[in-house]
C-alpha positions, 0 to 999 in steps of 0.5 A: 463506460464501455468495456472490452470483450475480454473485460466482459467475458470476464465479468460474467465469472463474477456473481455480482449479487453475492459476497464471497469468502476471501479464499474464492474471490482471490480464486475469481480474480486469478481467473478473471485476469487475461492480460498478457502481463502479470497484474496487480492484484488490488485490495479496496476498503471502505470504512465507516468513518469520517476522513475529515476528522483528526480523530477519525484517520486510518493510517499505517503500514503492514510488512506482507508476508510474501512482498508485492511482487514489485522491486522497491526502489528505496531512497533513504536520506540520512547522514553520518554512520546511517548512510553505511547502515542504509547500504548495508541494508539495501537502500538504491539511494543514500545522501542528505542535500545531494539528493533533496537538491536533486529532486529540488532541482532536477524533479528526480523521482526515480523511486519508490520509497523514502525513509529518513530520520529524525534528525534529517526531517528539516531537510525533507520538510522542504520537498513537502510540495513535492512528495506530498502530492505523489504520496511520497512524504515520510511518516512517522505513523507510517514507519518512513521516519525513525532512528533504525534506518537498516530496519526501515529499508530492509521491510520496504524492500521486503514488500512493506505497503502504507494504507492510509484513507482517501477522501471517500473513506477508502483505501486501497493497496495492492497486496500481490500478482497474479502469479502468487497464486490463491494461498500467498494472496490470502494471507497477503490480504489478511494481514493488511485486513488485520493490521487496518481492523487494529488501526480502527479510531476509539471516535468510529462509530457503527459498522467499521468495515463496511465493504471490501474488495478486490480486483486486478489491474485490468479484471473486474471487482470481487466483493468479499463478505466484510463480516469475515473480519469482524467489526 
């Protein structure tokens, strides 16, 4: 794969043979982020589990202490008193049948998170083929199917992110923007890693955290020493 001059120059600042401390790694990511926009910083964690087995799935959600730096558009599908609670909590779009029909008939997808209550899962379930491939299907483990709609909306707006394994047993998550600075990014990284460690399946054998890396949208990857996280 051929990279541009900016990437090549940035990559020279990274020691590929070294496992960095979290703070030094994120400091390096900030230095190598040379794009004209505020790049997103991403965390990539390879786990010693097999996602093909149900008892080795790793999935959950965590509120990042400093948010993600992104304005999250929340759709709340609920009925009755919950509609007003969702609006008061800051949901951008609120409704029930009208919203599910809009998604089905117009392929409307102008939202980042869908939150619903258990009594409306029958409605939302019909959207599985549309929402599933986009990673937008609500799930109780991620806190997006909940009777406390107001709390879920507030957390989503505050920077709650969902983490889950892909087919190669890697978790990919945003942990903020380059403009956050090292300290805030370290706080977000630590919060996410703590959640991933707590989510370790009982069936997982051997080394759980295999590798950890951080990168900016356009920059090179920087590896973090996985032994720091204790598993």
